[in-house]
N, C-alpha and C positions, 0 to 999 in steps of 0.2 A: 297237681297234688303237694303239698305243704311238704317241708322235710318234719315237721312235727307230725302230720296225719301220717305217715309211710312209717315213723319211728312207734306211734302207737300201733299200728296194724302190727309189725313184728313183733311188740313186745308182747302182745295179746296175742302170738301164737306159741305152740310148745318149744322149748328153748332146742335146737341143735346141741348134742353133746360132744364135746373135742376134750380129749384125753391127749395133753404133750408127754412128750419124755422126762423131760428135766427141769426143775424150776433149781436154779441154782443161786445159792445167798452168801455173801463176801461180807460179813460184818465187822468194821475194824473198829479202832480207837477214832477215828474221825468222823467216817464215814461208811456208809453202808449201798451195798449195789444189790439187786437184784436181777437174772438174767434168764429168761425163756429159751428153750433152743429144740430145735428136733433133734432123732434119734441120731442124727451126725455131728451132734454137736454145733450147727449152726445157729449164731445168734438171732432171733424171731424178733425178742424185744426185751425195755431193760426197764427197770427203775431204779430214782436213788433218794438218799435222804442222809440224814446226820447217823450219828454214832448209835448202834447196839450192843455196846459194851454196857451189861447192867450195872456196873460199877462206877460206869462213869453217869449215864443217864438214870440210872435208878429202874426198877422192873419197869414202872409204871410208862416209863420213857422208851426203854427196850422194845416193850410191847408194842408202842405206837410207831416206832423206827419201821418195826417187822411187818407190822399190819399195813402200813403206809408204801413202803417198797414192794409187797406183792401186790397191791391193789394196782398201784401203778404199773405195772410191768403186767398184770392182766387186762388194763384199761386199753394200754398200747398196743399188746398185740389184737386183740378187737378192735381198734379202730383202723389199725392198719392191715390186718390180714381179712378180718372178716366184716367190713364196712357198712354192709348190704345184708348181713343176717342175724338171728339172734342165736347166738349161742352159750351157753354153760363152760366156762373151762374149769379142767380137773388135769391131775399130774401123777403118772406114773411113780415118780419118786422127785423129792424134793432133799438136797444138800444145802443144812444150815451150818457153815463154816463160821464160827463165832470166837471174838476175840474175847477175853476174861471166861474161860472156860477152866481154870487152873487145878482145881482141890474137886473132892468126889460132893460136897457142898454145893459148888458152883453147878456141877452138871445138874443136879436136880432145879435147881433156882434156873438154870438157863431151860430146861425139858419145860419146866411149869410156863414160863414167859413163850417158848414159843407154840405150846397147846394151846395159850390166850390169842396170841397172834392168829394161829390160822382158825380159830373158832370165830373171830370178831371177822377176817376177810371172808369168811364162809369158801373159804377153797378146801377141796374135797384132795386127798392124797393119799396114794397106796401104800406109801413106805418113805418114811420119814428119817434122815441121817442127822446127827447133831453133835457136830465135835469141833473141837479146837481148830481154828483158822488155819493154823501151820502145821497139823496133821492131815487136813484135808491136800492141804498144796501139796505136801510129803507123798500121799498114798496116789495122789493123780497123777504128778512127775513122774512118778516109778511105776504106774501102772500096776501097784500092788505086789509088787517084787520086793527083795529086802532092799532097805536104804536107809539113808539118815538126811536131814534136812536141818542145818545148823542156819539161825537167823540172827543175823548182828546188827543192830541196827542204832537207835536210841536204846534199846532194850536187848537184851539174849535169851537164845532160848534154844533145847535141841530137841529133836524127835527121831527116833529108830524104830525099824519094825524088820521084821524077819520074815514078810512075804505069808505068814501063818495066821495072820490076825492077832499078834503080839505087838506089842510097841510099847516103849521107853520114852520117857518125858526126863530131860535134864535142864536146870537152869529155868528162866521165867519169873523168877519169883517178885518181879519189880526193882525199881531202885532204891527203895529201902532197904531190901535185904538181899538183895542179887545184882540180876544185868552183869554180872562180871565180865570183862572184854569188851563190853558194849560200847557204844559211845559216849553215851553217859558215863559210865567209869571211865574212860579214858580221860573226858573231860574232866569231870572228881578229882581226877588223880594228878590234871594239869594246875589245877589251883589248887590243890596242897601243895604242889612241888615250889609254886610261888610264896606260900605262906612258911613252909618250911624254910626256905632261902632267906627271910627275912627274918627268921628265927635263930640262922645259924647252923639246922638241925640238918641242912641240905646242901647240893652244891649249887651256885650260879646256874643260874638259866636263861636261856631267850625267850623262854614262856612269858616271863613277867611281858616284856616289852610289846611281846605279838597279842597277847592276851588284853594288857589293859590297852593296848590301841583298838583292837577288836569291839571292846563295849565302849570306848571312849571315856576310860576313868584315866584320874590321875595320879592316883597311886592303890596299893595294897589293901589300905583300908578300905576302899571305895568297893573293891572286889568283894572282900569279906561282908561288908555293910549289904552290898546288894545280894548275897547268897542269904540272908539272912531277913530278907526285907520281902513285900509281897510281889515285888515284880519280878522275882528268881523265878525261872522256868525249867525243867529236864530239857527240856527240846533247845534252847540257848546254849546247856551246859556241855549237850550231845556234840552240838554244833562245834565244840572245839576239837573234837578228834581232829578236823582236816588242819587246824593250824598246829597241832604236837604232830603230825605226821610232817608239815613244811619244816616244823624247826628240828627235826631229826633230819631231813635232809640236809639241813645247812649245820649239821655236825653237834647237833646238842644234844651233849651225854642223859641229859634226865628225862628228855623226850622218848631217846632209842630205849631205855629203861623200862619206860609205861609200856610202849609200845610191844616191847618183848612180851612183858608180864599179861598184856590183852593177848596175845598170839597164844601164852601158855595158860590162860583162863581160859579162853575157847576151844582150846585143844583137848583142856580136860573135860569139859561138858562134850565133845563128841568121842572122845573115847571111853569113859563110863558111859553113854548111853547105848555103842555098838557092843562094847562089852556085857553088860548089863542083858541084851535083847541076845545075843548070841551069834552075832554075825560080823565079830572081827577077824575071823579066820576064814572067811567066805566070801565070793564076789559080791558087793554091793552097791549101789550109786552113791554120791553125796552130793547134795545138793545144797549151794551158798548162797545165802541171800540177803540183805541189807546193806546200807552203805557202809561200813568199816569196811567189809570186805570189797566195796565197788571203788572206794577212796583212797583206801589205804592200801598202798602194793607191798609195802614193809609185811603189816600183819598177815595179809593174806600168804605170801613167799614161806614166812616163819610156820606158818599153821601147815599149810600144805607139805612143806619139808618134813614136818614132823606125822605127820598121817601116811605118807609115802611110804615113811622108815617100818611105820609098827602095823600100818595097814595093807599091806601091798595089794591086797582087794578090791581096795577101794577104787572107784572109776569115779572121776568128776563129770559130775551133769550139768551140762551146759543149758541154760533156756534164757529164750527172750521174751517167753510169756509171760503175760501177765498173771497174779492170785487166780480173778475169779476164771479165766478159760484153763486153769491147772483144776479149780474145786468144781467144773463143770467134769470135767475129765473123770476127778473121782466118784462123779454121779454115773457116769458112762457105765465103767468101769467095776462100780460099787455093787 
């Protein structure tokens, strides 16, 4: 009997209904992953695609991305777990942890994007959670107990929650208006320090030699021209944070000042959030993520010294789990 004939027989039979516990989606600025799990959180199948951030991809692009990853994950589930059966898949719960949900207007827009993506994918879900990806990671990591998450990568943001469904966000306003203490912020300060040195408004700094060598530029004017050229990249500026860290350990005063200011800005983000949500005087877990905190021992050390003094109840939460694993846990706990 041919495979085509077998497939025809299966498709003419009534579909077997299968409801899975969790569909978890991590939609970032560059890539999106959808994961289907069992009730223990074990991954059964995945689907991957590009960005689901509608600020980057547009509404139509975000809808298409979410539909694509959902359909891929469902089709992979059928292919590897139900190869000889005709099944219709539904889910008890889906967590959409998405970048780009930063305002009330964003929430309205993303709710509509998710609604259309689900309608187009034809998937039925009992309960849908749609929230900022950083908040999902925090709730998954802390099991809905009081906690805070500081992400300091190219950008910076803090979420804090009191374990009673109240949460506060500080920062996360992007490189044009915020991202204080982030890799981009550090890199921007480094470029500014070089230009100020040439003006005579700032001290001599090792950063000039290291940054120009990094970009293979001949002088500070080439650096300035690059900043206002089409080749400018916030990610390349963010990568300069490692150079500032190196210059600091070689005794560069300007670099040390920049890193001290970075630690202060990050502390202000954390302090403001935990005070506003009301957990500063109670035990809570603090999760630190992002390249700045992984690569700059100076910034992390300065930050934690201040946290320990002002927030004795803060317990540093270490995790090697990927964001999608914590988003799955958010779905299982929520």
